[in-house]
N, CA, C and O atoms as a Tripos MOL2 file, in Angstrom:
@<TRIPOS>MOLECULE
protein
  232   231    58     0     0
PROTEIN
NO_CHARGES

@<TRIPOS>ATOM
      1 N          -3.3250  -24.3810    8.9730 N.3       1 MET1
      2 CA         -3.4930  -23.5940    8.1970 C.3       1 MET1
      3 C          -5.0630  -24.4280    7.7680 C.2       1 MET1
      4 O          -5.4090  -25.5740    7.4790 O.2       1 MET1
      5 N          -5.6460  -23.2210    7.9140 N.am      2 ALA2
      6 CA         -7.5170  -23.1610    7.3030 C.3       2 ALA2
      7 C          -7.6920  -24.4020    5.9950 C.2       2 ALA2
      8 O          -7.1210  -25.0410    5.1110 O.2       2 ALA2
      9 N          -8.6570  -24.1930    6.5330 N.am      3 GLN3
     10 CA         -9.7370  -25.8360    5.1990 C.3       3 GLN3
     11 C         -10.6530  -24.9400    4.7070 C.2       3 GLN3
     12 O         -10.9450  -23.8950    5.2880 O.2       3 GLN3
     13 N         -11.2800  -25.4280    3.2960 N.am      4 ALA4
     14 CA        -12.5530  -25.4740    3.4810 C.3       4 ALA4
     15 C         -13.1040  -26.8050    3.0270 C.2       4 ALA4
     16 O         -12.3840  -27.6320    2.4690 O.2       4 ALA4
     17 N         -14.4940  -27.0220    3.2920 N.am      5 ARG5
     18 CA        -14.8630  -28.6500    3.4940 C.3       5 ARG5
     19 C         -16.2230  -27.8370    1.9750 C.2       5 ARG5
     20 O         -16.5520  -26.8050    1.3910 O.2       5 ARG5
     21 N         -16.4570  -29.1360    2.0890 N.am      6 ARG6
     22 CA        -17.5250  -29.1770    0.7450 C.3       6 ARG6
     23 C         -18.9130  -29.2170    1.6960 C.2       6 ARG6
     24 O         -18.7430  -29.8450    2.7410 O.2       6 ARG6
     25 N         -19.9280  -28.7920    1.5550 N.am      7 GLY7
     26 CA        -21.3580  -28.2560    2.1870 C.3       7 GLY7
     27 C         -22.2890  -30.2900    1.3180 C.2       7 GLY7
     28 O         -21.7530  -31.0700    0.5300 O.2       7 GLY7
     29 N         -23.2430  -30.3550    1.7610 N.am      8 ASP8
     30 CA        -23.8350  -31.0120    1.6250 C.3       8 ASP8
     31 C         -24.6030  -30.4740   -0.2790 C.2       8 ASP8
     32 O         -24.8830  -31.2270   -1.2110 O.2       8 ASP8
     33 N         -24.6750  -29.5010   -0.2280 N.am      9 ASP9
     34 CA        -25.4530  -28.6530   -1.5770 C.3       9 ASP9
     35 C         -23.8600  -28.5390   -2.6380 C.2       9 ASP9
     36 O         -23.7440  -27.9160   -3.6940 O.2       9 ASP9
     37 N         -22.9740  -29.2210   -2.0410 N.am     10 GLY10
     38 CA        -21.6380  -28.7660   -3.5660 C.3      10 GLY10
     39 C         -21.2260  -27.8590   -3.1660 C.2      10 GLY10
     40 O         -20.4060  -28.2850   -2.3530 O.2      10 GLY10
     41 N         -21.1970  -27.0620   -3.1430 N.am     11 ARG11
     42 CA        -20.6700  -25.7550   -2.1850 C.3      11 ARG11
     43 C         -18.9740  -26.0170   -1.2520 C.2      11 ARG11
     44 O         -18.7160  -26.7400   -0.2900 O.2      11 ARG11
     45 N         -18.3830  -25.3880   -1.7940 N.am     12 TYR12
     46 CA        -17.1830  -24.9280   -0.5250 C.3      12 TYR12
     47 C         -17.0440  -23.6720    0.3810 C.2      12 TYR12
     48 O         -17.2130  -22.4870    0.0950 O.2      12 TYR12
     49 N         -16.6530  -24.3180    1.6690 N.am     13 TYR13
     50 CA        -17.5460  -23.6550    2.7260 C.3      13 TYR13
     51 C         -15.7620  -23.4430    3.5430 C.2      13 TYR13
     52 O         -15.1450  -24.3910    4.0290 O.2      13 TYR13
     53 N         -15.3430  -22.2690    3.5110 N.am     14 GLY14
     54 CA        -14.0050  -21.5840    4.9680 C.3      14 GLY14
     55 C         -13.1200  -21.2990    3.6410 C.2      14 GLY14
     56 O         -13.2610  -21.2760    2.4190 O.2      14 GLY14
     57 N         -11.8690  -21.0440    4.8700 N.am     15 ASP15
     58 CA        -10.8140  -21.0200    3.8940 C.3      15 ASP15
     59 C          -9.5130  -21.6800    3.4560 C.2      15 ASP15
     60 O          -8.7460  -22.4400    4.0460 O.2      15 ASP15
     61 N          -9.5050  -20.9870    1.8620 N.am     16 LEU16
     62 CA         -8.4880  -21.7170    1.2950 C.3      16 LEU16
     63 C          -6.8120  -20.8730    1.1420 C.2      16 LEU16
     64 O          -7.2280  -19.7220    1.0170 O.2      16 LEU16
     65 N          -5.8010  -20.7880    1.1010 N.am     17 PRO17
     66 CA         -4.5960  -20.6220    1.3420 C.3      17 PRO17
     67 C          -4.1270  -20.1910   -0.3970 C.2      17 PRO17
     68 O          -3.8060  -21.0610   -1.2070 O.2      17 PRO17
     69 N          -4.1760  -18.6190   -0.7490 N.am     18 CYS18
     70 CA         -3.6140  -18.8400   -2.5230 C.3      18 CYS18
     71 C          -2.4490  -19.4870   -2.8440 C.2      18 CYS18
     72 O          -1.4470  -19.6660   -2.1520 O.2      18 CYS18
     73 N          -2.6470  -19.7590   -3.7730 N.am     19 ARG19
     74 CA         -1.5380  -21.0070   -4.7120 C.3      19 ARG19
     75 C          -0.3990  -20.0130   -4.5400 C.2      19 ARG19
     76 O           0.5600  -20.4760   -3.9230 O.2      19 ARG19
     77 N          -0.2850  -18.7250   -4.9540 N.am     20 TRP20
     78 CA          1.1710  -18.1450   -4.3570 C.3      20 TRP20
     79 C           1.7320  -17.5250   -3.9310 C.2      20 TRP20
     80 O           2.9600  -17.4460   -3.9510 O.2      20 TRP20
     81 N           0.2470  -16.3100   -2.9290 N.am     21 CYS21
     82 CA          1.8230  -15.2540   -1.1270 C.3      21 CYS21
     83 C           0.8760  -15.5940   -0.0070 C.2      21 CYS21
     84 O           0.7050  -14.8380    0.9490 O.2      21 CYS21
     85 N           0.0130  -17.2280   -0.2080 N.am     22 GLU22
     86 CA         -0.8820  -17.9900    1.0840 C.3      22 GLU22
     87 C          -1.3530  -16.7590    1.6790 C.2      22 GLU22
     88 O          -1.0440  -16.5090    2.8440 O.2      22 GLU22
     89 N          -2.1470  -15.8730    0.9300 N.am     23 ALA23
     90 CA         -3.1390  -14.8140    1.2690 C.3      23 ALA23
     91 C          -4.0390  -16.2450    1.7760 C.2      23 ALA23
     92 O          -3.5840  -17.3270    1.4070 O.2      23 ALA23
     93 N          -5.2250  -16.2330    2.5630 N.am     24 LEU24
     94 CA         -6.5570  -16.8960    3.3500 C.3      24 LEU24
     95 C          -7.5240  -16.2200    2.3580 C.2      24 LEU24
     96 O          -7.4610  -14.9980    2.2300 O.2      24 LEU24
     97 N          -8.6640  -17.1410    1.4510 N.am     25 LEU25
     98 CA         -9.3580  -16.5560    0.5480 C.3      25 LEU25
     99 C         -11.0550  -17.1140    1.0040 C.2      25 LEU25
    100 O         -11.4750  -18.1910    0.5790 O.2      25 LEU25
    101 N         -11.6440  -16.4890    1.6310 N.am     26 ASP26
    102 CA        -12.8530  -16.9400    2.0300 C.3      26 ASP26
    103 C         -13.2840  -17.3210    0.5780 C.2      26 ASP26
    104 O         -12.9140  -16.6640   -0.3950 O.2      26 ASP26
    105 N         -14.2780  -18.6830    0.4670 N.am     27 GLN27
    106 CA        -14.7930  -19.0470   -0.5030 C.3      27 GLN27
    107 C         -16.5660  -19.0980   -0.8870 C.2      27 GLN27
    108 O         -17.3830  -19.3690   -1.7670 O.2      27 GLN27
    109 N         -16.3860  -18.5780    0.6170 N.am     28 LYS28
    110 CA        -18.0900  -18.2040   -0.0210 C.3      28 LYS28
    111 C         -18.8710  -18.7490   -0.4520 C.2      28 LYS28
    112 O         -19.6060  -18.1370   -1.2260 O.2      28 LYS28
    113 N         -19.1230  -20.1290   -0.1980 N.am     29 GLY29
    114 CA        -19.9910  -21.2100   -0.7890 C.3      29 GLY29
    115 C         -19.7880  -21.1530   -2.5810 C.2      29 GLY29
    116 O         -20.6850  -21.2250   -3.4220 O.2      29 GLY29
    117 N         -18.6100  -21.0310   -2.7610 N.am     30 ARG30
    118 CA        -18.2600  -20.9850   -4.4340 C.3      30 ARG30
    119 C         -18.8580  -22.7640   -5.0000 C.2      30 ARG30
    120 O         -19.0310  -23.6250   -4.1370 O.2      30 ARG30
    121 N         -19.0510  -23.0100   -6.1750 N.am     31 ARG31
    122 CA        -18.7410  -24.1050   -6.6380 C.3      31 ARG31
    123 C         -17.2460  -24.9420   -6.5760 C.2      31 ARG31
    124 O         -17.0730  -26.0990   -6.1930 O.2      31 ARG31
    125 N         -16.6430  -24.3680   -6.8740 N.am     32 ARG32
    126 CA        -15.5140  -24.7530   -7.6290 C.3      32 ARG32
    127 C         -14.3770  -23.3280   -6.6020 C.2      32 ARG32
    128 O         -14.5290  -22.1170   -6.4420 O.2      32 ARG32
    129 N         -13.3500  -24.2910   -6.1530 N.am     33 PRO33
    130 CA        -13.1450  -23.3820   -5.1670 C.3      33 PRO33
    131 C         -11.6050  -22.8690   -6.1220 C.2      33 PRO33
    132 O         -10.8590  -23.2410   -7.0280 O.2      33 PRO33
    133 N         -11.8250  -21.7820   -5.1530 N.am     34 ARG34
    134 CA        -10.7030  -20.5530   -5.4660 C.3      34 ARG34
    135 C          -9.3340  -20.0750   -4.9480 C.2      34 ARG34
    136 O          -9.0150  -19.5610   -3.8760 O.2      34 ARG34
    137 N          -8.5240  -20.4510   -6.2000 N.am     35 SER35
    138 CA         -6.8620  -20.9430   -5.2710 C.3      35 SER35
    139 C          -6.1870  -19.6310   -6.2010 C.2      35 SER35
    140 O          -5.5870  -19.7000   -7.2730 O.2      35 SER35
    141 N          -6.3720  -18.9660   -5.7420 N.am     36 HIS36
    142 CA         -5.5240  -17.5060   -6.3080 C.3      36 HIS36
    143 C          -6.2410  -16.6700   -6.1560 C.2      36 HIS36
    144 O          -7.3990  -16.8420   -6.5360 O.2      36 HIS36
    145 N          -5.7890  -15.1800   -5.4250 N.am     37 CYS37
    146 CA         -6.3880  -13.9010   -4.5460 C.3      37 CYS37
    147 C          -6.7070  -13.0130   -5.8990 C.2      37 CYS37
    148 O          -6.9750  -11.8190   -5.7600 O.2      37 CYS37
    149 N          -6.6820  -13.4820   -6.9220 N.am     38 GLY38
    150 CA         -6.7620  -12.3540   -7.7870 C.3      38 GLY38
    151 C          -5.8680  -12.9910   -9.7400 C.2      38 GLY38
    152 O          -5.2130  -13.9820  -10.0650 O.2      38 GLY38
    153 N          -6.3260  -11.8640  -10.4350 N.am     39 PRO39
    154 CA         -6.1750  -12.6640  -12.0040 C.3      39 PRO39
    155 C          -4.2500  -12.2880  -12.2960 C.2      39 PRO39
    156 O          -3.6810  -12.6750  -13.3160 O.2      39 PRO39
    157 N          -3.6050  -11.5740  -11.2930 N.am     40 TRP40
    158 CA         -2.0820  -11.5690  -11.7950 C.3      40 TRP40
    159 C          -1.7430  -12.6090  -10.8340 C.2      40 TRP40
    160 O          -0.5750  -12.9940  -10.7780 O.2      40 TRP40
    161 N          -2.7740  -13.1840   -9.9500 N.am     41 HIS41
    162 CA         -1.2870  -14.4260   -9.5630 C.3      41 HIS41
    163 C          -1.6740  -15.3460  -10.7570 C.2      41 HIS41
    164 O          -1.0850  -16.1820  -11.4430 O.2      41 HIS41
    165 N          -2.7220  -14.9060  -10.7080 N.am     42 ARG42
    166 CA         -3.5690  -16.6630  -11.4990 C.3      42 ARG42
    167 C          -1.8980  -16.7810  -13.3360 C.2      42 ARG42
    168 O          -1.2270  -17.6160  -13.9420 O.2      42 ARG42
    169 N          -2.1350  -15.4400  -13.2970 N.am     43 THR43
    170 CA         -1.2190  -15.6040  -14.9810 C.3      43 THR43
    171 C           0.3780  -16.5670  -14.0400 C.2      43 THR43
    172 O           0.8640  -17.6960  -14.1050 O.2      43 THR43
    173 N           0.6990  -15.1750  -13.1850 N.am     44 LYS44
    174 CA          2.3750  -16.1240  -12.3250 C.3      44 LYS44
    175 C           2.6100  -17.3720  -12.7590 C.2      44 LYS44
    176 O           3.4710  -17.9860  -13.3900 O.2      44 LYS44
    177 N           0.7490  -17.7090  -11.7950 N.am     45 THR45
    178 CA          1.5140  -19.1720  -11.8830 C.3      45 THR45
    179 C           1.1350  -20.1940  -13.2430 C.2      45 THR45
    180 O           1.2300  -21.4170  -13.3430 O.2      45 THR45
    181 N           0.6440  -19.1090  -14.2830 N.am     46 TYR46
    182 CA          0.5340  -19.6840  -15.8410 C.3      46 TYR46
    183 C           1.6390  -19.9000  -16.5840 C.2      46 TYR46
    184 O           2.0440  -20.8250  -17.2890 O.2      46 TYR46
    185 N           2.3020  -18.1080  -16.0480 N.am     47 VAL47
    186 CA          3.9390  -18.4980  -17.1580 C.3      47 VAL47
    187 C           4.5300  -19.0030  -16.4360 C.2      47 VAL47
    188 O           5.3800  -19.5680  -17.1250 O.2      47 VAL47
    189 N           4.7610  -19.2890  -15.2060 N.am     48 SER48
    190 CA          5.7620  -19.9000  -14.5820 C.3      48 SER48
    191 C           5.9240  -21.5820  -14.8870 C.2      48 SER48
    192 O           7.0290  -22.0850  -14.6810 O.2      48 SER48
    193 N           4.9320  -22.3360  -15.3240 N.am     49 ASN49
    194 CA          4.6600  -23.4470  -16.0720 C.3      49 ASN49
    195 C           5.1040  -23.4600  -17.5430 C.2      49 ASN49
    196 O           6.1340  -23.8820  -18.0700 O.2      49 ASN49
    197 N           4.0650  -22.8990  -18.0130 N.am     50 VAL50
    198 CA          5.0910  -22.5060  -19.7410 C.3      50 VAL50
    199 C           6.4890  -22.0290  -18.8730 C.2      50 VAL50
    200 O           6.9670  -23.1190  -18.5580 O.2      50 VAL50
    201 N           6.7030  -21.7800  -18.7430 N.am     51 PHE51
    202 CA          9.7870  -21.4620  -18.8630 C.3      51 PHE51
    203 C           8.6160  -22.0880  -18.1490 C.2      51 PHE51
    204 O           7.6270  -21.4200  -18.4490 O.2      51 PHE51
    205 N           8.2150  -23.2870  -17.1630 N.am     52 VAL52
    206 CA          9.0070  -24.4570  -16.6800 C.3      52 VAL52
    207 C           9.3690  -25.4660  -17.7500 C.2      52 VAL52
    208 O          10.5070  -25.8180  -18.0600 O.2      52 VAL52
    209 N           8.0570  -25.9320  -18.3370 N.am     53 LEU53
    210 CA          7.8000  -26.4840  -19.4020 C.3      53 LEU53
    211 C           8.7400  -26.5180  -20.8690 C.2      53 LEU53
    212 O           9.2980  -27.5060  -21.3470 O.2      53 LEU53
    213 N           8.7200  -24.8950  -21.4940 N.am     54 ILE54
    214 CA          9.9140  -24.5750  -22.3890 C.3      54 ILE54
    215 C          11.2040  -24.8290  -21.7040 C.2      54 ILE54
    216 O          12.0880  -25.0260  -22.5370 O.2      54 ILE54
    217 N          11.7310  -24.9100  -20.1670 N.am     55 ALA55
    218 CA         13.1010  -25.1180  -19.9790 C.3      55 ALA55
    219 C          13.1290  -26.5920  -19.9340 C.2      55 ALA55
    220 O          14.3390  -26.7100  -19.7400 O.2      55 ALA55
    221 N          12.8900  -27.2470  -19.9530 N.am     56 GLY56
    222 CA         12.6910  -28.7480  -19.7610 C.3      56 GLY56
    223 C          12.6820  -29.6800  -21.0180 C.2      56 GLY56
    224 O          13.1030  -30.8240  -21.1900 O.2      56 GLY56
    225 N          11.9570  -28.6470  -21.9580 N.am     57 LEU57
    226 CA         12.6400  -29.2420  -23.3170 C.3      57 LEU57
    227 C          14.0590  -29.1260  -23.8440 C.2      57 LEU57
    228 O          14.5160  -29.7570  -24.7970 O.2      57 LEU57
    229 N          14.7180  -28.1990  -23.0670 N.am     58 PHE58
    230 CA         15.7390  -27.4060  -23.5190 C.3      58 PHE58
    231 C          16.9250  -28.7390  -22.2910 C.2      58 PHE58
    232 O          18.1440  -28.5860  -22.2140 O.2      58 PHE58
@<TRIPOS>BOND
     1     1     2 1
     2     2     3 1
     3     3     4 2
     4     3     5 am
     5     5     6 1
     6     6     7 1
     7     7     8 2
     8     7     9 am
     9     9    10 1
    10    10    11 1
    11    11    12 2
    12    11    13 am
    13    13    14 1
    14    14    15 1
    15    15    16 2
    16    15    17 am
    17    17    18 1
    18    18    19 1
    19    19    20 2
    20    19    21 am
    21    21    22 1
    22    22    23 1
    23    23    24 2
    24    23    25 am
    25    25    26 1
    26    26    27 1
    27    27    28 2
    28    27    29 am
    29    29    30 1
    30    30    31 1
    31    31    32 2
    32    31    33 am
    33    33    34 1
    34    34    35 1
    35    35    36 2
    36    35    37 am
    37    37    38 1
    38    38    39 1
    39    39    40 2
    40    39    41 am
    41    41    42 1
    42    42    43 1
    43    43    44 2
    44    43    45 am
    45    45    46 1
    46    46    47 1
    47    47    48 2
    48    47    49 am
    49    49    50 1
    50    50    51 1
    51    51    52 2
    52    51    53 am
    53    53    54 1
    54    54    55 1
    55    55    56 2
    56    55    57 am
    57    57    58 1
    58    58    59 1
    59    59    60 2
    60    59    61 am
    61    61    62 1
    62    62    63 1
    63    63    64 2
    64    63    65 am
    65    65    66 1
    66    66    67 1
    67    67    68 2
    68    67    69 am
    69    69    70 1
    70    70    71 1
    71    71    72 2
    72    71    73 am
    73    73    74 1
    74    74    75 1
    75    75    76 2
    76    75    77 am
    77    77    78 1
    78    78    79 1
    79    79    80 2
    80    79    81 am
    81    81    82 1
    82    82    83 1
    83    83    84 2
    84    83    85 am
    85    85    86 1
    86    86    87 1
    87    87    88 2
    88    87    89 am
    89    89    90 1
    90    90    91 1
    91    91    92 2
    92    91    93 am
    93    93    94 1
    94    94    95 1
    95    95    96 2
    96    95    97 am
    97    97    98 1
    98    98    99 1
    99    99   100 2
   100    99   101 am
   101   101   102 1
   102   102   103 1
   103   103   104 2
   104   103   105 am
   105   105   106 1
   106   106   107 1
   107   107   108 2
   108   107   109 am
   109   109   110 1
   110   110   111 1
   111   111   112 2
   112   111   113 am
   113   113   114 1
   114   114   115 1
   115   115   116 2
   116   115   117 am
   117   117   118 1
   118   118   119 1
   119   119   120 2
   120   119   121 am
   121   121   122 1
   122   122   123 1
   123   123   124 2
   124   123   125 am
   125   125   126 1
   126   126   127 1
   127   127   128 2
   128   127   129 am
   129   129   130 1
   130   130   131 1
   131   131   132 2
   132   131   133 am
   133   133   134 1
   134   134   135 1
   135   135   136 2
   136   135   137 am
   137   137   138 1
   138   138   139 1
   139   139   140 2
   140   139   141 am
   141   141   142 1
   142   142   143 1
   143   143   144 2
   144   143   145 am
   145   145   146 1
   146   146   147 1
   147   147   148 2
   148   147   149 am
   149   149   150 1
   150   150   151 1
   151   151   152 2
   152   151   153 am
   153   153   154 1
   154   154   155 1
   155   155   156 2
   156   155   157 am
   157   157   158 1
   158   158   159 1
   159   159   160 2
   160   159   161 am
   161   161   162 1
   162   162   163 1
   163   163   164 2
   164   163   165 am
   165   165   166 1
   166   166   167 1
   167   167   168 2
   168   167   169 am
   169   169   170 1
   170   170   171 1
   171   171   172 2
   172   171   173 am
   173   173   174 1
   174   174   175 1
   175   175   176 2
   176   175   177 am
   177   177   178 1
   178   178   179 1
   179   179   180 2
   180   179   181 am
   181   181   182 1
   182   182   183 1
   183   183   184 2
   184   183   185 am
   185   185   186 1
   186   186   187 1
   187   187   188 2
   188   187   189 am
   189   189   190 1
   190   190   191 1
   191   191   192 2
   192   191   193 am
   193   193   194 1
   194   194   195 1
   195   195   196 2
   196   195   197 am
   197   197   198 1
   198   198   199 1
   199   199   200 2
   200   199   201 am
   201   201   202 1
   202   202   203 1
   203   203   204 2
   204   203   205 am
   205   205   206 1
   206   206   207 1
   207   207   208 2
   208   207   209 am
   209   209   210 1
   210   210   211 1
   211   211   212 2
   212   211   213 am
   213   213   214 1
   214   214   215 1
   215   215   216 2
   216   215   217 am
   217   217   218 1
   218   218   219 1
   219   219   220 2
   220   219   221 am
   221   221   222 1
   222   222   223 1
   223   223   224 2
   224   223   225 am
   225   225   226 1
   226   226   227 1
   227   227   228 2
   228   227   229 am
   229   229   230 1
   230   230   231 1
   231   231   232 2
@<TRIPOS>SUBSTRUCTURE
     1 MET1         2 RESIDUE 1 A MET
     2 ALA2         6 RESIDUE 1 A ALA
     3 GLN3        10 RESIDUE 1 A GLN
     4 ALA4        14 RESIDUE 1 A ALA
     5 ARG5        18 RESIDUE 1 A ARG
     6 ARG6        22 RESIDUE 1 A ARG
     7 GLY7        26 RESIDUE 1 A GLY
     8 ASP8        30 RESIDUE 1 A ASP
     9 ASP9        34 RESIDUE 1 A ASP
    10 GLY10       38 RESIDUE 1 A GLY
    11 ARG11       42 RESIDUE 1 A ARG
    12 TYR12       46 RESIDUE 1 A TYR
    13 TYR13       50 RESIDUE 1 A TYR
    14 GLY14       54 RESIDUE 1 A GLY
    15 ASP15       58 RESIDUE 1 A ASP
    16 LEU16       62 RESIDUE 1 A LEU
    17 PRO17       66 RESIDUE 1 A PRO
    18 CYS18       70 RESIDUE 1 A CYS
    19 ARG19       74 RESIDUE 1 A ARG
    20 TRP20       78 RESIDUE 1 A TRP
    21 CYS21       82 RESIDUE 1 A CYS
    22 GLU22       86 RESIDUE 1 A GLU
    23 ALA23       90 RESIDUE 1 A ALA
    24 LEU24       94 RESIDUE 1 A LEU
    25 LEU25       98 RESIDUE 1 A LEU
    26 ASP26      102 RESIDUE 1 A ASP
    27 GLN27      106 RESIDUE 1 A GLN
    28 LYS28      110 RESIDUE 1 A LYS
    29 GLY29      114 RESIDUE 1 A GLY
    30 ARG30      118 RESIDUE 1 A ARG
    31 ARG31      122 RESIDUE 1 A ARG
    32 ARG32      126 RESIDUE 1 A ARG
    33 PRO33      130 RESIDUE 1 A PRO
    34 ARG34      134 RESIDUE 1 A ARG
    35 SER35      138 RESIDUE 1 A SER
    36 HIS36      142 RESIDUE 1 A HIS
    37 CYS37      146 RESIDUE 1 A CYS
    38 GLY38      150 RESIDUE 1 A GLY
    39 PRO39      154 RESIDUE 1 A PRO
    40 TRP40      158 RESIDUE 1 A TRP
    41 HIS41      162 RESIDUE 1 A HIS
    42 ARG42      166 RESIDUE 1 A ARG
    43 THR43      170 RESIDUE 1 A THR
    44 LYS44      174 RESIDUE 1 A LYS
    45 THR45      178 RESIDUE 1 A THR
    46 TYR46      182 RESIDUE 1 A TYR
    47 VAL47      186 RESIDUE 1 A VAL
    48 SER48      190 RESIDUE 1 A SER
    49 ASN49      194 RESIDUE 1 A ASN
    50 VAL50      198 RESIDUE 1 A VAL
    51 PHE51      202 RESIDUE 1 A PHE
    52 VAL52      206 RESIDUE 1 A VAL
    53 LEU53      210 RESIDUE 1 A LEU
    54 ILE54      214 RESIDUE 1 A ILE
    55 ALA55      218 RESIDUE 1 A ALA
    56 GLY56      222 RESIDUE 1 A GLY
    57 LEU57      226 RESIDUE 1 A LEU
    58 PHE58      230 RESIDUE 1 A PHE
């Protein structure tokens, strides 16, 4: 499993997997780690969380 490390300048370097499809994402010195490989995977994560929240209420 790949890991990103935090450098002395506070930026992330290395690879982290996408939360949805496990594709490796090069962080390229980002200040915040990138956890999704595209906007559609981020949307699917948010929608699934909302669905679970609503289902949990019933």
